[in-house]
C-alpha positions as CSV (number, residue, x, y, z in Angstrom):
1,M,-32.2,29.1,-13.0
2,A,-28.7,28.6,-14.2
3,N,-27.9,32.0,-15.0
4,W,-28.6,33.3,-11.9
5,W,-26.4,30.4,-10.1
6,R,-23.5,31.3,-13.0
7,S,-23.7,35.1,-12.0
8,A,-23.5,34.4,-8.3
9,V,-20.1,32.4,-8.7
10,H,-18.9,35.3,-11.0
11,A,-19.7,37.7,-8.1
12,L,-17.9,35.5,-5.9
13,W,-14.9,34.9,-7.9
14,A,-14.8,38.9,-8.5
15,L,-14.8,39.3,-4.8
16,D,-11.8,36.7,-4.0
17,R,-10.3,38.7,-6.5
18,L,-11.0,41.8,-5.0
19,L,-9.6,40.8,-1.5
20,G,-6.3,39.3,-3.2
21,G,-7.4,36.2,-4.0
22,Q,-5.3,35.7,-6.9
23,R,-1.9,35.5,-5.1
24,R,0.0,32.2,-5.0
25,P,-1.2,30.0,-1.9
26,T,0.9,29.9,1.4
27,P,2.6,26.6,2.6
28,F,0.0,26.5,5.3
29,Q,-2.9,27.3,2.7
30,K,-1.6,24.3,0.7
31,W,-2.1,22.6,3.5
32,V,-5.3,23.3,4.5
33,G,-6.6,23.1,1.1
34,R,-5.5,19.2,0.9
35,H,-6.6,18.4,4.2
36,P,-9.7,20.8,5.0
37,I,-11.3,17.9,7.3
38,K,-8.1,17.7,9.5
39,A,-8.3,21.1,9.4
40,G,-11.7,21.5,10.8
41,T,-11.1,18.4,13.4
42,W,-8.0,20.1,14.3
43,V,-9.9,23.4,15.3
44,G,-12.9,22.4,16.7
45,G,-11.8,19.4,18.6
46,P,-9.6,22.0,21.1
47,V,-12.3,24.1,21.2
48,A,-14.9,22.0,21.9
49,L,-12.7,20.2,24.9
50,F,-11.7,24.0,26.3
51,S,-14.7,25.3,26.5
52,S,-16.3,22.5,28.3
53,V,-14.1,22.4,30.5
54,F,-14.1,26.0,30.5
55,F,-18.1,26.0,31.5
56,L,-17.6,23.0,34.0
57,M,-15.1,25.3,36.0
58,V,-17.2,28.1,36.1
59,S,-20.3,27.1,36.7
60,D,-21.6,26.6,40.1
61,E,-23.6,23.6,39.6
62,A,-22.3,21.2,36.7
63,E,-25.0,21.1,34.3
64,P,-25.0,18.3,31.5
65,E,-26.6,20.7,28.9
66,D,-23.3,23.5,29.1
67,V,-21.2,20.6,28.2
68,V,-23.1,19.7,25.7
69,V,-23.7,23.4,24.3
70,A,-19.9,23.7,24.5
71,A,-19.4,20.4,22.5
72,L,-22.1,21.7,19.9
73,F,-20.1,25.4,19.8
74,G,-16.7,23.2,19.0
75,L,-18.7,21.6,16.3
76,V,-20.0,23.7,14.4
77,L,-16.9,26.0,14.6
78,G,-15.1,22.7,13.1
79,L,-17.5,22.8,10.6
80,L,-17.0,25.9,9.7
81,F,-13.4,25.8,9.5
82,G,-13.5,22.7,7.5
83,L,-16.0,24.4,4.9
84,T,-13.8,27.4,4.6
85,A,-10.7,25.0,4.0
86,A,-12.9,23.2,1.1
87,S,-13.5,26.7,-0.1
88,E,-9.5,27.1,0.0
89,R,-9.2,23.8,-2.2
90,L,-11.7,25.4,-4.4
91,R,-9.5,28.6,-5.0
92,Q,-6.7,26.6,-5.4
93,R,-7.9,24.9,-8.2
94,R,-9.2,27.6,-9.8
95,L,-5.5,29.1,-9.6
96,K,-4.0,26.0,-11.1
97,R,-6.9,26.3,-14.2
98,L,-5.6,30.0,-14.4
99,G,-1.9,28.9,-14.6
100,I,-1.3,31.4,-11.6
101,G,-0.8,28.7,-8.9
102,D,1.4,25.7,-8.9
103,G,-1.4,23.2,-8.3
104,S,-0.3,21.8,-4.7
């Protein structure tokens, strides 16, 4: 099982290198890597709010389940962006370990 996991991790880092993951992070990427929860909240919160307002404005009859669906959509999008930010944090740690990044 450990060998399978190790080969999956090596495949992920190989894909990262192929997509340009060995470059130094930009200032925005550094901020996102330092604050993945804030980044997910800053994306998911407005999306949930705007999609809820959109569903209320567009629908003929305002139904509560529309607002719940919009809020869940924002929550899922925020969670997805937060996980992406956490993976950016891991990438920056790896760059620091390899001596490529500055460790910010």
